[in-house]
KOLFI-591540 format. One record per residue (C-alpha): x, y, z. Coordinates in steps of 0.5 Angstrom, whole numbers, plus 500, padded with zeros to 3 digits. Layout:
N
PT,east,north,up
PT,X,Y,Z
...
//
This chain:
161
PT,east,north,up
PT,570,182,776
PT,569,176,773
PT,561,175,770
PT,557,169,770
PT,558,170,762
PT,565,169,762
PT,565,163,766
PT,560,160,762
PT,565,162,756
PT,571,159,759
PT,567,152,761
PT,565,152,754
PT,572,153,751
PT,574,147,756
PT,569,143,753
PT,570,144,746
PT,578,143,747
PT,577,136,751
PT,572,134,745
PT,577,136,740
PT,583,132,744
PT,578,126,744
PT,577,126,737
PT,584,128,735
PT,588,123,740
PT,586,117,737
PT,589,119,730
PT,595,121,733
PT,596,115,737
PT,595,111,730
PT,599,116,725
PT,605,117,729
PT,608,110,730
PT,606,108,723
PT,610,114,721
PT,616,113,725
PT,616,106,722
PT,615,108,715
PT,621,113,716
PT,625,108,719
PT,624,103,714
PT,626,108,709
PT,632,110,712
PT,634,103,712
PT,633,102,705
PT,636,109,703
PT,643,106,707
PT,643,100,704
PT,642,103,697
PT,648,108,699
PT,652,102,700
PT,650,099,693
PT,652,106,690
PT,659,106,693
PT,664,110,689
PT,658,113,684
PT,659,121,682
PT,653,125,680
PT,653,132,676
PT,646,135,678
PT,644,141,674
PT,637,144,673
PT,633,147,667
PT,635,155,668
PT,636,157,661
PT,643,161,661
PT,646,155,665
PT,643,149,662
PT,645,152,655
PT,652,152,657
PT,652,146,661
PT,649,142,655
PT,653,144,650
PT,660,145,653
PT,661,142,660
PT,657,135,659
PT,661,133,653
PT,667,134,657
PT,665,130,663
PT,669,123,665
PT,665,117,664
PT,665,116,671
PT,660,122,672
PT,653,121,671
PT,648,126,670
PT,642,128,673
PT,637,133,670
PT,632,137,674
PT,626,140,670
PT,623,144,675
PT,623,140,681
PT,622,133,677
PT,628,129,677
PT,629,127,669
PT,633,120,671
PT,631,113,669
PT,637,109,672
PT,636,110,679
PT,631,110,684
PT,628,117,684
PT,626,117,691
PT,633,116,694
PT,636,121,689
PT,631,126,691
PT,633,124,699
PT,640,125,697
PT,638,132,694
PT,634,134,700
PT,640,132,705
PT,645,137,701
PT,649,140,706
PT,653,145,702
PT,647,147,697
PT,647,154,695
PT,644,153,688
PT,645,148,682
PT,649,145,679
PT,651,141,684
PT,656,135,685
PT,654,129,689
PT,659,123,690
PT,657,117,695
PT,663,114,699
PT,662,109,704
PT,655,109,705
PT,655,117,706
PT,653,123,701
PT,658,129,700
PT,656,135,696
PT,659,141,693
PT,655,147,689
PT,659,149,683
PT,654,154,681
PT,658,160,682
PT,664,157,679
PT,660,156,673
PT,657,163,672
PT,664,166,673
PT,666,162,667
PT,660,164,663
PT,659,171,666
PT,667,173,667
PT,670,169,662
PT,674,165,667
PT,678,159,665
PT,674,153,664
PT,680,148,666
PT,679,151,673
PT,672,148,674
PT,674,142,671
PT,680,141,676
PT,675,143,682
PT,670,137,679
PT,676,132,678
PT,679,134,685
PT,672,133,689
PT,670,127,685
PT,678,124,687
PT,679,123,679
PT,686,125,679
PT,688,119,683
//
């Protein structure tokens, strides 16, 4: 049986919901178009940036101790000049020659992300990525041939042609 107390509580809940909606709705009406415009504007700038970076190759790695030591002492010195290095210290990109917001956006858009280190290339206004985490740690931990890793990177970046 529904009592008068239950009806009053239901009515109070409805009134509070209507007041909350009246207060929040104007903010939403203002926020969403601005957010949509900013997102669209950023995507347009990012798309233009990708077109200006066509043909670029990036080797991305982070500050994980075991991998970082091997990468800085062995792998980076052997990289070809066409491959640019991006270092992440924690979540911060250590890079001066490119716009960090666009590189960061490219990182968040990785389709084949497992873990760093990662390869990134830009071709015809699109990004392509490949994780080489497992490959590097097979070289480090299992003593696999580093030439296989170099060949995988060259193939990915299309540097053999």
